[in-house]
N, C-alpha and C positions, 0 to 999 in steps of 0.2 A: 336749204330752207330751214325755217325756224323749228318746225316740229322735229326734224331729224337732229338738230342741234340740242333740243331739249332731251331727246332720247339719249344722245351721247352724254349729256350732263348727268342724267339719271344712271346710266350704266357705269360711268366713272364713279359716281357717289356710292353705288352699290358695291363696286369692287373695293372701295375704301371703307366700307361699312359705315357710311354716314347715315344719320337718322333722316327719315322722310321730312321732318320739319326743316332740316338744313337744306335739303334739295329744294323744298318749297321756297325758302328764303332766296336761294340762288336764282330760281325762276323769276321771282319778283324783281330782283336786281336787274336781271337780264331784260325783262320786259320794260323796265323803266328806261334802260339804255336804248331799246328799240323805239320807244315812244319819243325819246329825245332826238331820234335820228342819228345816233352815234355809231350805228353799225354799218359796215360795208363788207364787201366780199373779202377784203384783206384782213380785217380785224375781228370778224364775228366769232371765230373759234377762240381767239385770244380773249375776247369779251366773255364768252361762255366759261372758259377755264378760270379766268380771274373771278367771276361771280361765284363759282363753286368754292374757290379758295377762300374768298372773303367770308362767305356764309359759314364755311367750316370753322374759320377762326373765330368769328363773332359768336357762334352758337356754342363755343367751347367743345366742339365735337372731336377735336383733334389734340393729341399731345405732339411734342416736337418731332419725334421720329415719324409720326403719322403725316405730319405736314410734308416732310421730305418724301414720304411714299406717295402722297397725293400728287406732288409736283413731278415725281418720276413717272407716275401713271400718265399724267397730263402730257408728258413729252411724247407719248405715243400719238397724241392728237396732232402731231406734225408741227409743233412749235417748240422752241427751246426755252429752257428755264429762265435765261436772262431776259428774254422778251416777256415772258409771263410775269416775272417779278416786277419788271418795269411797268407793265400794263396794269398790274394790280392797283398801282397808285393812280393811274389815269382813270380807271373805273371808279375808284374811291372818290376822286374829285368830281367826276361826272354825277355821282350819286349824292354829291354835297355832304359827304361823310355820314349820311343818314343810313346807317346800317341796322339800327334797331327799328324793326318794322311793326306797325300796328297789326294786331291779330287778324283783323278783317282782310288784310292784304295777303296774308300767308295761308289762312284757313282753306280757301277754295282749292289751292294747289295740294295742300296736305290731304284733304279729303279724297281728291282724285288719285293721288299717289297710293294712299293706304287702301283704296278700293281696288286698284289694279293688282296689287301684290297678293 
């Protein structure tokens, strides 16, 4: 279910030392995919992983070796890197390339994340 996927996204992000704002952006991407009806049992973990990867890239939270580390960590989520890299583009298209998010979409998640830690 979605709450456990978000928890996995947060754990993954913490393990890779991503900023809470990056995790918040990944959540927004993920929710947009949910609202579009793009998620199913087969792709939901790939969606979650791709959202974290895209958020990390767009927020400049990662250097090249850290992107590789993030992908390595994501392999533990039971999907392989080729699927993840391919799916990243699928998610990008589903989000209509709109990776820069208005603050009002990111802020609620950010507040929740920073209050939890």
